[in-house]
N, C-alpha and C positions, 0 to 999 in steps of 0.2 A: 774515472766513470767512462762507458764505453759510450758508442752513437746508437742509437735503436732506429729498425727498421735502415738501415744507410742504404742509399742507390751504388749499386755496385759499380755503374758507370763514373759517379763521382769520385769512388775509390779509387776508380783505376786512374784517373788523373789526379790524385792525390790532395783532392778537396775536401774529401771525410777520412777521417785515420778511425782505426779501431781500438787503436791503441791507448791505456790508460793514460789520464792529464800527468798524473804522477806514479811513481813508484812507489807498491807498498811499502812501510817501515817495517824492519824486522821485529819490531815488537809494536803490537798496538798500543795507542794513546790510552784505552781504558785500561788495559795491564799497567801500566806504568802510574796511572792516575791510583789506581788499587793498591802498589806498592808502595806510593809514598804517603797513602793514606795510612798503611800500617805502621813502614817504618815510622813513620812519624806519629804514630800513639805510642809506639816501643820508644820514643824518644820523652813525650811528654809524662809515661809513665815512670819514667827512669829519674828526669829532675825531681819529679815529687815526691817520689823515696829517697833519694839524694838531699831533699831540703828539709824533710822529717829526719835523715839522720842526722845532720850537721848542725841541727837546733840543740844538741844535746850541748852544746859548746855554752849552753845558758844552764847547764846543770851543775849544783855544787861539785867539788872531788868526794869521791866516796874512798875512803882508805888511804888517800893520801893519790888517787888515782884520778885523773879525768875521764869522765863518762863517757866523751866522743874518743878517746884514746881507746878505751875498752872495747866500743862497738867496731874502732877499725879491725882490733886484734881478732875480733869475732867474726868480723868478714874475710879476713885471709884465714880462718880457721873454718868457715864455713865447709860442711860436708865430712869434716875430717870424722873417722879414718878412711871413709872410703874414696874419699878426694885427696890428693897431696896438698900441702901447703901453700896458698891462694888459688887453688884449682878453681873453686867456685869462681873465685874474680875473674880469672883469665878466660873463665866460661863466659861471663858479662860481659868483659870488654871485646870477646871476638863478637859476639852476638853484635853488639853497640858499634862493631869496627863495620862489620857487611853491612846494618842498615844504613850506616850514614852514606858509605859509599854506593849503594842503592839511592839514595834520598837525592845524594847529591848529582847522580849521574841523570834520574828522573826528572829533575828541576833543570837543568841545562838544555835535556833532549826536549820539555814541552815548550818550554820557552822558545828553544831553536823552529818548531813545527808552528807556535804562534807567528812568530815572526814572518815565518815562509811564506803562512796562509794569507796574512793581512797586505803584504806586500808591502808598496811605498804606502798604503792606507795605515792611519792612527785610529783609535778609538777618542771620540769627544764628548763634549757634553753628558760626562761622568757625574754618578750622583755624588754629593760629597759626603763627609763625614769621616768617621774613625775605620770604617769597615771597607771602604773605597780606598784610603791611603792604603791601611793594610794590604791591600791586596794588589796595589800598585807595587808595594816595595818587597813584596816577597822574596825575591831573589837577592835584593841588597840586604835587606836586614840577615838572611842566611847566610850570606856571605860573611858577615862582620859576627855571628857565631861561631861560624867555622873558625875562623882566627881567635877567638874568645876559647873555643876548645882546648886549641891547641897552644892556648897561653894557660889555660888554666891545668892542662898535664904537666906540662913543662914547669908549672909554679910549685903546686901541692899534690902530685903525683910522682914526678921525677925527681924534682929540686935542683931543675937545671937552671944555673946563673946566668944571664942577668936576670931573668924572669923570675927564679925563685930568692928568696931570702939568702944572703948568706949562712942566715943561723938555722937554714934548715936541716934537719933530721930525720931520717925516716921512722915512722911509727909515732912521731910526740905529735900528733894532729893538733891539739890546741896551741901548743907552741909554734907550730908551723902557720897557723891562719894568724894568730896575732903578731906574729913576725910580719907575714906577708903584705896585712891589710894596713899594717901600721906604717905603710908607705903611701900617702896621700895620692900618688898618681894612680898605684895600683888598684886603693881602693875606689875610686874615681871611675876607674875603668871597669870594675867588678858590677858597680852601681847603673851605668851606663848600658852595659850587656845584659842586664837584668829587665831593665826598660822594654831596650829590643827581644829580649826572649818574652814577653808578654806580648809584644806584637805581634812576633811572629806564631806564637805558639795558638793565642787566643784566635787568629784568623785560621790556621792549620786547623784547628781541634774542629771548627765547621766546615772547611772542605772535606777534611775526611767522615763528617757523617755524610754529607753530599754524597761521595763516591763510595760509599759502603751501601748505601741505596737507601739511605734514615729519611725519610721523606713526610711521614705523618705528623698532622701537625701539633699534636701535643709533644710528640718526640724530638720535634724542632722546636719548639718552646724551650722543651727543659735543654737542649743542646747549646742552645743559645746561652743559657743562666752559665750551664757548666765551660761553655768556652771561655766567658769572662772571667768567672769566677773562681776557678783552678791555676790559669795563669795569674792571676793576681795575688792570689797566695802564696804563689811559687816565688814570684815577685817580691813583696813584701818581705817575706821569710828568709828570703837569700840577701836583700839589700840591708836587712836589720844588721847582719853579723858585720859585714866590714865596717859600716856605718857608725856600731857602736865600740866596733875595735881601733878607728880612728879616734873617736872623739875620747879615748880612753875610759870607756864604761867596763869593758872584758878587757883583762890583761891576763 
């Protein structure tokens, strides 16, 4: 900000400055928050659809083929013959990659600005509860989820050992999931990651609604339900698979 009605004499003696207190950032905070809201909702929609597709592991084989393997083959041929093999998949991957880069940049940029604005002061006497906990740990849960995403890609997408099982074979999704989640450490890591995803996504949906300008009382009540219900469904659905494979129910 600048001074109002400055005294020319005081300015001449360096007592008053017309210079801004701080330089304007290259990107305004509202634009970064809006970007994070949009990219966060993209991820939320992705994990929901991804979970629904993976639940095909519970379906019985048809003509000797696992339905989840058929689903994977359909994804690779999606858009054919207009798009090349795996063309649609690569479009989804590029969109998600751009979204995650923007989301990470926004998270660190806003955190840095918040620390700079507070200086040596810290917030105290915060209201307790789950919402306060998820708010304070958004950056931490985000970093954990980034590590999980990298491990997940190496494990079940690229088949890179030691993240992936030595039995990995491209295209055999059912067998790859069973081989991977049969390892206790991997199954436990996936379960913990899904709990972290619930915490991050639930608060993220609530923040996204605020940043997108959804302020009506009824809308806020509906968003509050969605913010906990959808992440809970994703968490339970995704946890059930490694848990049941680890217990030998799915093989």
